[in-house]
N, C-alpha and C positions, 0 to 999 in steps of 0.2 A: 301843629298841624305842618303837616310838610307840605312844601311847595315847588314849582316850579322852578326850572333853570329855565332862561329864558336864552335862545337863539340856539340852545341843543337839538332843534329837529333837522335832519340832515338826508339828504338823498332824493327830493322830494321834485316832481315836475309835471305838469298838470298836461296828462293825454287819454284820453277816453278811449277804454277798453283796454289800458296798461295796468299793470300790477306793476309796483313799483316798494323796495324794501326803504323804510325808513323806522326811526326812533326820536323817545323823547325820551326824559328824565322828569321822576315824579319823587322828590326829596333826592336820597342818597339810590334808589333802583333806577336802572338804564330800563327802557319797555319799548325791545322792537315793535314794530307790527308791519303787516304787509296790505297796503292799499290799492284799492281796486277802483278807478272812476268810471261809472257805468253811466247807462239812461237809467234809473231808477227815481223814485219820489224820497226818498227819505234815505238819512244817512245810518248807515245799524256798526256798529262793533259785537262782537265778537271774539269774548277770550276761549281758547277751547282746551277739553282735558289733560292735551301735551302743552298745555303753561304757553303756547302762541296763539298772536292777537292776529287778528283781520277785520279790516277798515272797507266797508264800500260807502263810496260815494256819489250822491247825484255828478252828473256832469255840468251841472249849470249854479254849482257852489265854487265859489271862490277859494283858493289851497288856503289863503287864510282865515275864511270860517272852516274849513274842513280842521285843521288841525287847531283853531279856536274849541271845536266840540272834543277831538280825542284828548284836548288837554282839561278840558273840563272836568271828561270821564274818567280822569287817571288815577283818582280814590278810588274808584269801582273799580276799573279795570285792575290794579294792585290788588286789590280786596280779590277779586277771581282768580287771580296767579296765586294768590295766599292758599285760598280752598280749594283748589287743584293740585298744589301739593303734596297734599297727606293722601293722593292716590299714588304718586309716582314708587317706583315707575311703572308702567302703565301694561296692563298685557301682554305677553307676547302671541305675535299672529298667528292665525291659525295654522297647522299643517297638516290635516282633515284623516287625522293618521286614526287607526281603531283606538281607541279608550281614552283619547280626546274628551277635554269636557267642552257643549256649545250648551246654550238657554235657550229656551221656548217659554213666553211668558213668565218670564222672572226666576224660572225652577233649571235647575240644572241637570243637563243628560250626558250620558256619555256615547261618543259614536261605538257602535257595531258592525263592523263591515264584513260582508258573506261575499265569494263569490258565487254569480250568476248570470247565466246569460240572459233571465229577464228582470230588466233593471228597475228600481225601489225604490221610495223612501215612507221609512213607519216607524211612528211611535208607539211604544210598545213598552209596557213599564218606564222602569225609569234609564231606556236605550233610545238613541234613533237609529235602528235599523238601515243602513244602509247597503243594497240589494247590488253587486257592480259585476262588470265581467271579468275588471282587472282590478285586484286590491291593492295593488301598487301605485294605479293613475290617483293621484292626487287631485288631479283638475278636473276629474272629471267627478270625483267623489265629492268635489267643490260644487258642481256644475248641478249635482241631483241634487243634493243639500240646500241651494240657493233657489233652484225649484221648485222645493217642499216646500220655504218657508214664505215662497210669492206668494202661493196656490194658499193658502193657510194667512195668510197678509188681509188678502183681499177681503173674506167672507169674517174676520175678526175686525176687521177696521170700517167695516160697513156697517153693523151691528153695533161698534161701539159709536157711530157719528150719530148714527139715526137716536141711541138714548142718550146722547150730547144735548140733541136736537128737542128731543123731548121735556130734557131735566132744562132747557133755556129757553123754552118758548116765548117768552117776552122780548131773548134777541131778535124775534120777528125778521127773520134769515133764512132764505129758500135753501132746500137740501144743497149744497156744494157738489160737484164733482170734483171724484177722488181721483186724483192720480199715486202711484205707488212705484216708485221707485227708489233705487239707491243712492244714497246722500252721504258723501262725506266728510260734513263742516254740521249737518245740524239737524233735528229728527222731526221738524216740518217748517215748511210754509205755504202763504197764500201768495197766488196770482194778482196781476190784474184782472184780470178774469172772471174772477173768484171763484176759483177751484182750489182745494185745499191740495197738497201734499205733505208725503205722507213717508219717510224712509224706512224703506222695507226692514233694518235691522230693528224697529222698533214692535217689531213683532215677539224680541225675547225679550222684552219688557213686561211688567206685571198690564192685570188690565187696565189697574186705577193708573198706570205711568199713562198709559196710553190715549187714555178719557181725559188725562189734564192736555196733554197735547192738542188733541182735536179741539176740548175748548177753546183752550189757548186761540187757536186759527179760527177760529168760528168769531172768537169776539174781535179779531183784528178784520175780520167784515165790515163791522161797524167801527172800530177805530182801528187805522193803520197805525200809526205811532204808538209806542211804546210810552203813554202820557202816563198823569196821574188818573185822568177817567176811564185808560182803556183800563190800568189795574183796577178801579171800583166796579170797573165791570165787569170782571174777572173774580173777583171776590164775590159780586152779588150771585151769579150762578155758581162756579167754584169755590165755596167760603175755606177747603182747605188746600190748595193748590199750591202753595207754599210747601207741605209737608209731601205734597205729590212730586213735586219738583225736585225738592234735596233726594229725595229716591230715585230718583230719574239722573242726577248730574251722577249717583255713585254710580249710577249700573255702566258702566266703563268696560261696554265691547273690544 
């Protein structure tokens, strides 16, 4: 089994609120990562679809403790990087032009842009129809489409949240406040105050993926850490969560 090469962690200093570039070696692989030290309760390691790695660590942990945790998780980090390798290259950035493909609830739709003094966005057939004053104003088209996604996300997420609460009554949690915003690194999270935050872009994925993210965060209201207790709890209330997560991981926006 591959091992670590001790002493090959570089570029680290312990300053709260600062982003630090560092790296470790696992076997023959060099793994760079970005370290953020914040006022949080637990250390989290995230491997993103672009294969980048980010670490958020509590400010009360020593640097030796932080690095020991990253080293311990190196086999998992390496496995996740290999997993995301199959999806490279990532989709190109959206240009918001007529004919471009966009997603809604897991299905593909094409943009159809029409000049109109009365601006609106509607889903008709296999098209997201955008009525806009200037057909060449990609910034305005994006703004209209983003607003349309947000408006639909509010109703869909609230209904799925209630469904998950009904399916997992033994969790015995009160219905949390739902916050919807654009997140750059994750599909959802929960706050210290017990609120659930969902990424607006989650509305582009299938309903069963949305339910997975919500159930995941509901379980975090009971068990904050990703430990065995957490995954047993998640499996109890959503036995097929791994299949849902795998589908979500493949859904690169």
